[in-house]
C-alpha positions in Angstrom: 19.2 42.5 24.7 16.1 40.9 23.2 16.6 38.2 20.6 14.3 40.1 18.3 16.7 43.1 18.3 18.8 41.1 15.8 15.9 41.0 13.3 16.2 44.2 11.2 13.3 45.9 9.3 10.8 43.0 9.6 8.1 44.4 11.8 5.2 42.5 10.3 7.1 39.1 10.3 8.3 39.6 13.9 4.7 40.3 15.0 3.5 37.0 13.6 6.4 35.0 15.1 6.1 36.8 18.5 2.4 36.0 18.6 3.1 32.3 17.9 5.8 32.2 20.6 3.4 33.8 23.1 0.6 31.3 22.1 3.0 28.4 22.5 3.3 29.2 26.2 -0.4 28.7 26.8 -1.7 25.2 26.0 -5.2 26.5 25.9 -4.4 29.2 23.3 -2.2 27.8 20.6 -4.1 28.8 17.5 -1.3 31.1 16.5 1.2 28.3 16.9 1.8 25.4 14.5 4.3 22.5 14.2 5.9 23.6 10.9 7.1 27.0 9.7 8.6 28.2 6.5 10.5 31.5 6.7 11.4 32.9 3.3 13.2 36.0 2.1 15.8 37.2 -0.4 19.5 36.7 0.3 20.6 39.0 3.1 17.1 39.6 4.5 18.0 37.8 7.7 15.8 34.8 7.4 18.2 32.6 9.4 18.4 35.3 12.1 14.6 35.6 12.2 14.3 31.8 12.5 16.8 31.7 15.3 15.1 34.5 17.2 11.8 32.6 16.9 13.5 29.4 18.2 15.0 31.3 21.1 11.5 32.7 21.9 10.1 29.2 21.9 12.8 27.9 24.3 13.1 31.1 26.4 12.8 30.5 30.1 12.0 34.1 31.1 8.8 34.2 33.1 7.1 36.9 31.0 9.2 37.6 27.9 9.5 35.5 24.7 13.1 35.7 23.5 14.6 37.8 26.3 18.1 37.1 24.9 19.6 36.9 28.4 18.4 33.6 29.9 20.5 30.4 29.6 18.1 28.9 27.0 18.2 32.0 24.7 22.0 32.2 25.0 22.4 28.5 24.1 20.0 28.8 21.1 22.2 31.7 19.7 25.4 29.7 20.5 23.9 26.6 18.7 24.5 24.5 21.8 20.9 24.1 23.1 20.3 20.3 23.7 16.7 20.5 22.3 17.5 22.4 19.1 19.0 20.6 16.1 20.7 23.1 13.7 21.3 22.3 10.1 23.0 24.5 7.5 25.1 23.5 4.6 27.7 25.0 2.2 27.1 22.2 -0.3 24.9 22.5 -3.3 22.6 19.7 -2.3 21.4 18.2 1.0 21.8 14.5 1.0 19.2 11.8 1.9 21.5 10.7 4.8 21.6 14.2 6.2 17.8 14.5 6.1 17.5 11.1 7.9 19.8 12.3 10.6 17.6 15.3 11.7 14.4 13.3 11.1 15.7 10.9 13.8 16.4 13.9 16.1 12.8 15.1 15.5 11.5 11.9 17.1 13.1 12.5 20.4 11.3 14.3 23.2 12.8 17.6 24.5 15.1 17.0 27.4 15.0 20.4 29.0 13.2 23.0 26.8 9.5 23.2 26.0 10.0 22.0 22.4 12.2 19.8 20.2 13.1 22.2 17.4 14.6 21.3 14.0 16.0 24.4 12.4 16.8 23.8 8.7 18.5 26.9 7.2 18.9 25.6 3.6 15.7 23.9 2.9 15.8 24.9 -0.8 18.8 22.6 -1.4 16.9 19.4 -1.5 16.1 17.4 -4.6 12.5 16.0 -4.9 13.4 12.6 -3.5 14.9 14.1 -0.4 12.0 16.6 -0.1 9.5 13.8 -0.1 11.4 12.1 2.7 11.3 15.2 4.8 7.6 15.6 4.0 6.8 12.4 5.8 8.4 13.7 9.0 6.6 17.0 8.8 3.2 15.3 8.1 3.4 13.3 11.3 5.5 15.1 13.9 5.6 14.2 17.6 3.5 16.4 19.9 6.4 18.7 21.1 8.4 18.9 17.8 8.6 22.1 15.7 10.1 22.3 12.3 11.5 25.7 11.2 12.6 25.8 7.5 14.3 28.6 5.7 14.5 29.2 2.0 14.8 32.2 -0.4 11.2 31.8 -1.7 8.3 29.4 -1.1 8.7 28.2 -4.7 12.0 26.7 -3.8 10.2 23.9 -1.9 7.8 21.3 -3.3 4.1 22.2 -3.0 3.3 19.5 -0.5 5.8 20.9 2.0 4.7 24.4 1.5 1.1 23.5 2.1 2.0 22.0 5.5 4.0 24.9 6.8 2.9 28.3 8.0 4.7 30.8 5.8 6.4 34.0 7.0 7.9 36.2 4.2 10.7 38.7 4.9 11.6 41.7 2.8 14.9 43.3 2.0 15.5 45.6 5.0 15.9 49.3 4.5 19.6 50.5 4.3 19.1 52.8 7.3 17.9 49.9 9.5 20.9 47.8 8.5 23.2 50.8 9.1 21.8 51.2 12.6 22.4 47.5 13.3 26.0 47.9 12.3 26.5 50.9 14.5 25.0 49.1 17.5 27.1 45.9 17.0 30.4 47.3 15.8 30.5 50.8 17.4 31.2 52.5 14.0 30.2 56.0 12.8 27.0 56.5 10.8 28.9 57.3 7.6 30.9 54.1 7.8 27.8 52.0 8.7 25.6 53.5 6.0 28.3 53.0 3.3 28.7 49.3 4.2 24.9 48.8 4.3 24.5 50.5 1.0 27.4 48.6 -0.7 25.9 45.4 0.6 22.5 46.3 -0.8 21.1 45.6 2.7 22.5 42.1 2.7 23.2 41.9 6.5 25.9 39.2 6.3 27.9 41.1 3.6 27.5 44.3 5.4 29.0 42.8 8.6 32.0 41.5 6.6 32.6 44.9 5.0 32.8 46.4 8.5 34.8 43.6 10.2 37.2 42.5 7.5 40.0 45.0 7.1 40.5 46.3 3.6 37.3 44.7 2.3 35.7 48.0 1.2 38.8 49.1 -0.6 39.2 45.7 -2.3 35.6 45.9 -3.6 36.3 49.3 -5.2 39.6 48.2 -6.7 38.1 45.1 -8.2 35.4 47.0 -10.0 37.8 49.8 -11.0 40.3 47.3 -12.5 37.6 45.5 -14.5 36.2 48.7 -15.9 39.6 50.0 -17.0 40.3 47.1 -19.4 40.8 48.5 -22.9 41.3 45.6 -25.2 40.8 41.8 -25.6 44.3 41.0 -24.6 44.0 42.8 -21.4 40.6 41.2 -20.7 42.1 37.7 -21.1 45.1 38.5 -18.9 42.9 40.1 -16.2 40.5 37.2 -16.0 43.3 34.6 -15.8 44.9 36.5 -12.9 41.6 37.2 -11.1 40.5 33.6 -11.3 43.9 32.3 -10.2 43.9 34.6 -7.2 40.3 33.7 -6.3 41.1 30.0 -6.5 44.2 30.3 -4.4 42.4 32.2 -1.7 39.6 29.7 -1.5 42.0 26.7 -1.5 43.9 28.3 1.4 40.8 28.9 3.4 39.4 25.4 2.8 42.6 23.6 3.4 42.6 24.6 7.1 39.0 23.8 7.5 39.2 20.4 5.7 42.2 19.3 7.8 40.2 20.2 11.0 37.2 18.2 9.8 39.3 15.2 9.0 41.1 15.4 12.4 37.7 15.6 14.1 36.4 12.6 12.1 39.5 10.6 13.2 38.9 11.6 16.8 35.3 10.4 16.6 36.5 7.1 15.1 39.0 6.7 17.9 42.1 7.3 15.8 45.1 9.6 16.4 46.1 12.2 13.8 49.0 10.1 12.5 47.1 6.9 12.3 45.8 5.8 8.9 42.1 5.1 8.5 41.6 1.3 8.4 39.7 -0.1 5.4 36.6 -0.8 7.4 36.3 2.9 8.2 37.6 4.4 5.0 34.1 4.9 3.5 33.3 7.6 6.1 36.5 9.5 5.2 35.7 9.1 1.5 32.2 10.5 2.1 33.7 13.5 4.0 36.1 14.2 1.2 33.4 14.0 -1.4 31.4 16.6 0.6 34.5 18.8 0.8 34.9 18.6 -3.0 31.3 19.7 -3.5 31.7 22.5 -1.1 34.9 23.7 -2.9 33.0 24.1 -6.1 30.5 26.4 -4.5 33.2 28.2 -2.5 35.0 29.1 -5.8 31.8 30.4 -7.5 30.3 32.4 -4.6 32.9 35.2 -4.7 32.6 35.4 -8.5 28.8 35.7 -8.3 29.2 38.4 -5.7 31.5 40.3 -8.1 28.7 40.1 -10.7 26.2 41.4 -8.2 28.5 44.3 -7.4 28.8 45.1 -11.1 25.1 45.1 -11.5 24.7 47.5 -8.6 27.4 49.8 -10.2 25.7 49.9 -13.6 22.4 50.5 -11.9 23.9 53.6 -10.5 25.3 54.5 -13.9 21.8 54.1 -15.4 20.3 56.4 -12.7 23.0 59.0 -13.4 22.6 58.8 -17.2 18.8 59.0 -17.0 19.0 62.1 -14.8 17.1 60.6 -11.9 17.8 62.1 -8.5 18.3 59.0 -6.4 21.2 58.2 -4.0 23.7 55.7 -5.4 24.1 52.2 -4.0 27.9 52.6 -4.5 28.5 55.2 -1.8 32.0 56.7 -2.2 32.3 55.8 -5.9 31.3 59.1 -7.3 34.3 59.8 -9.5 34.3 56.4 -11.0 30.5 56.5 -11.6 30.8 59.9 -13.4 33.7 58.7 -15.5 31.8 55.7 -16.8 28.5 57.6 -17.2 30.1 60.3 -19.3 32.1 57.9 -21.5 29.1 55.7 -22.6 25.4 56.0 -23.6 22.3 54.7 -21.7 21.9 52.1 -24.5 25.4 50.9 -24.0 24.9 50.6 -20.2 21.8 48.5 -20.7 23.8 46.2 -23.0 26.4 45.7 -20.3 23.7 45.0 -17.6 22.3 42.3 -19.9 25.8 40.8 -20.4 26.3 40.7 -16.6 23.0 39.0 -16.1 23.8 36.4 -18.7 27.2 35.8 -17.0 25.4 35.1 -13.7 23.1 32.5 -15.3 26.1 30.8 -17.0 28.0 30.7 -13.7 25.3 28.4 -12.3 25.8 26.0 -15.2 28.9 23.8 -16.2 30.2 26.5 -18.5 33.9 27.3 -18.2 34.4 30.0 -15.7 37.3 31.4 -17.7 35.1 31.7 -20.8 32.3 33.3 -18.9 34.4 36.1 -17.5 36.5 36.6 -20.7 33.3 37.1 -22.6 32.0 39.5 -20.0 35.2 41.5 -19.8 35.2 42.0 -23.6 31.5 43.2 -23.3 32.5 45.8 -20.7 35.3 47.3 -22.7 34.5 51.0 -23.3 
């Protein structure tokens, strides 16, 4: 299957990238090709997938196709094992200077097997200005066979000087039906199941995949909204929030504990130590750095599911607004008809707008240092019928 088959609902962007990959094969006709690319699009648009399909097309060894998906080079790009492709993605809030220096060093080496040395940076928006300026120097003066591919939610997430040196490709939110067709193809599910997952995910491809593959995820999403909307008084609101946050934190800690232990074991292996050996003082700084990174990742890991809950709430009340306004439009929350009708009939359009505003305020506060308990307690009180 072609690498481009993974890029959903992005015909115009795919056309630009395919033309560049084709031009890259011909040294006499590389006007469509450039050494730095910036692929942007809203969360779930598939910008990382589009970037990887482009990288696979650049490295593809098929005699006529660009990104055949079947050759050894294409398979290694998708498996993140290609020797000439440096992948970088992070779950931390900020990309450090040390990390930027590491893939800047990789950018200076010549390709060992493929046609290009490619640096694929999936989270380019997570750099502070000092780090961005360091990266700018590498992009300004790249070696002849080096290509930078940066991904970010929007061009404005990067400093102007980096944007001006990259060719920009903008992705859109893919149509629900296109995401549903992708789910049917990859997971062999019925249309109704695929369409519900794509709609509930609001075309966010990653979330849609999880709704299909993780058992009970669809039911859990419904129950979480139903429980929050059934709170009747302040006491219940405080109790619900306390239990919800405790459960969320426990789940995140369990998931991270296994991962952190694996990373520490891998670090010890690299340092030449056994699992039971203590890290000597001379090497302790490396372990300390890893633990600091894990702490920063934990903060984001706790907040991400909570932000997703708020996004789900916004989609629910969008459907309520549509219903209360008498607009004939299919709901995002497929399968929630009874709950939507109950909420729409028990409140006014003005009341629904007030709740939407409260949810948006909660999302903004969640990105600050405000107490998470206070954020959700205040929101739960606002949502009381």
